[in-house]
C-alpha positions as CSV (number, residue, x, y, z in Angstrom):
1,M,0.0,0.0,0.0
2,A,1.3,3.4,-1.0
3,K,2.1,5.9,1.8
4,E,-0.2,8.9,2.1
5,T,1.3,12.3,1.3
6,G,-0.1,15.8,1.4
7,R,-2.8,17.4,3.4
8,K,-6.4,16.2,3.5
9,L,-8.9,18.5,5.2
10,I,-11.5,16.9,7.5
11,A,-13.1,19.7,9.3
12,Q,-12.8,23.5,9.5
13,N,-14.0,26.1,12.0
14,K,-15.0,29.0,9.8
15,K,-16.8,30.7,12.7
16,A,-13.6,31.0,14.7
17,R,-12.1,33.5,12.2
18,H,-15.3,35.5,12.4
19,D,-15.5,35.6,16.2
20,Y,-11.8,35.9,17.1
21,H,-8.7,37.9,16.1
22,I,-6.2,35.2,15.3
23,L,-2.8,36.1,16.9
24,D,-0.7,32.9,16.3
25,T,-1.3,29.4,15.0
26,Y,0.2,26.0,15.9
27,E,0.1,22.6,14.3
28,C,-0.5,19.9,16.9
29,G,-0.7,16.1,16.8
30,L,-3.6,14.3,18.5
31,V,-3.7,11.3,20.7
32,L,-6.6,9.3,19.2
33,T,-8.1,5.8,19.5
34,G,-8.5,3.5,16.5
35,T,-12.2,4.1,16.0
36,E,-11.6,7.9,16.1
37,V,-9.1,7.6,13.3
38,K,-11.4,5.5,11.2
39,S,-14.3,7.9,11.8
40,L,-12.0,10.8,10.7
41,R,-11.0,8.9,7.6
42,Q,-14.7,8.9,6.7
43,G,-14.5,12.7,6.8
44,R,-16.7,13.2,9.9
45,A,-15.9,15.7,12.6
46,S,-17.1,19.1,14.0
47,L,-14.9,21.8,15.6
48,V,-17.8,24.2,16.3
49,D,-17.8,24.2,20.1
50,G,-14.2,23.1,20.4
51,F,-11.5,24.8,22.5
52,A,-8.1,23.9,24.0
53,Q,-6.7,24.4,27.4
54,I,-3.4,23.8,29.2
55,D,-3.9,21.5,32.3
56,G,-1.0,20.3,34.4
57,G,1.6,21.1,31.8
58,E,-0.3,19.3,29.1
59,A,-2.4,20.6,26.2
60,W,-6.0,19.2,25.9
61,L,-8.7,19.6,23.2
62,Y,-12.3,19.8,24.5
63,N,-15.7,19.5,22.9
64,V,-14.5,18.5,19.4
65,H,-17.2,16.1,18.1
66,I,-15.9,13.0,16.3
67,P,-18.9,10.7,15.9
68,E,-18.8,7.0,16.7
69,Y,-17.4,4.7,14.0
70,S,-20.3,3.0,12.3
71,Q,-18.6,-0.5,12.2
72,G,-17.3,0.0,15.8
73,T,-18.3,-2.5,18.5
74,W,-17.8,-2.1,22.3
75,T,-14.4,-0.6,21.5
76,N,-16.1,2.6,20.2
77,H,-15.1,6.0,21.7
78,A,-17.1,8.8,23.4
79,A,-17.9,11.4,20.7
80,R,-17.0,14.5,22.8
81,R,-14.2,13.2,25.1
82,K,-11.1,15.4,25.8
83,R,-8.1,14.6,23.6
84,K,-4.5,15.2,24.3
85,L,-2.6,17.6,22.0
86,L,1.0,16.8,21.1
87,L,3.2,19.9,21.3
88,H,6.8,20.6,22.3
89,R,7.3,21.7,25.9
90,A,8.4,25.2,24.9
91,E,5.3,25.6,22.8
92,I,3.1,24.5,25.7
93,D,4.8,26.9,28.1
94,K,4.4,29.8,25.7
95,L,0.7,29.0,25.0
96,D,0.1,28.6,28.7
97,S,1.5,32.0,29.6
98,R,-0.2,33.8,26.6
99,S,-3.6,32.2,27.1
100,Q,-3.6,33.4,30.8
101,E,-3.9,37.0,29.5
102,T,-7.3,38.5,29.7
103,G,-9.5,37.8,26.6
104,H,-7.1,35.2,25.1
105,T,-8.2,31.6,24.3
106,L,-7.0,28.6,22.3
107,V,-9.4,27.7,19.4
108,P,-9.1,24.8,16.9
109,L,-9.2,26.1,13.3
110,A,-8.8,23.0,11.2
111,L,-8.6,19.2,11.6
112,Y,-6.7,17.3,8.8
113,F,-4.5,14.4,7.9
114,K,-0.9,15.4,7.0
115,D,1.2,12.6,5.6
116,G,-1.3,10.0,7.1
117,R,-1.3,11.5,10.6
118,A,-4.1,13.4,12.2
119,K,-3.3,17.0,13.0
120,V,-5.2,20.0,14.4
121,E,-4.4,23.6,13.8
122,V,-4.8,25.5,17.1
123,A,-4.9,29.3,17.2
124,L,-4.1,31.7,20.1
125,A,-7.0,34.1,19.6
126,K,-8.6,37.2,21.2
127,G,-12.4,37.6,21.1
128,K,-13.8,40.2,18.8
129,K,-16.3,42.8,19.9
130,E,-19.6,43.1,18.0
131,Y,-18.4,46.3,16.2
132,D,-15.2,44.5,15.1
133,K,-17.3,41.7,13.5
134,R,-19.4,44.3,11.6
135,A,-16.3,46.1,10.4
136,T,-14.7,42.9,9.2
137,L,-17.9,42.0,7.3
138,R,-18.0,45.5,5.8
139,E,-14.4,45.2,4.7
140,K,-15.0,41.8,3.1
141,Q,-18.1,43.2,1.3
142,D,-16.2,46.3,0.1
143,R,-13.3,44.2,-1.2
144,R,-15.8,41.9,-3.1
145,E,-17.6,44.9,-4.7
146,A,-14.2,46.4,-5.8
147,D,-13.2,43.1,-7.4
148,R,-16.5,42.9,-9.2
149,A,-16.1,46.5,-10.5
150,V,-12.5,45.8,-11.7
151,A,-13.7,42.6,-13.5
152,A,-16.6,44.5,-15.1
153,A,-14.2,47.2,-16.3
154,R,-11.9,44.7,-17.8
155,R,-14.8,43.0,-19.6
156,R,-15.9,46.3,-21.1
157,Q,-12.3,47.1,-22.1
158,R,-12.1,43.8,-24.1
159,S,-15.3,44.4,-26.0
């Protein structure tokens, strides 16, 4: 069997980029059971309510929903159990000190397979205020309208 290469996206947390200012991102490994990996290979997971925390010098991922494997038996896993994140000690210490600051949190952005191994992209983030969210949406909409205007002008120029 050929070895897997590249990045295969399983789940993405689009709402996190809307609700938080992303300050820094980290790629982490995950400690998973066999049925969790099989369920992920079927492309099933949700990061919607997920968050990470540093407890006792270890990084943990909470509330990420990986549904039970359909062909699993009594060995199946709990869908929303806490899962250990694999990071270097220096990264854990840095995240611990920075996440203690007011308004900072650790949020999962993406869950994917990289070269056959399950990885999660975790971001150090600061919550946005309501007016920040509106400003971001307005900027996105303005950028889209400007791109449309440029494209329309190019089309008229060609004709």
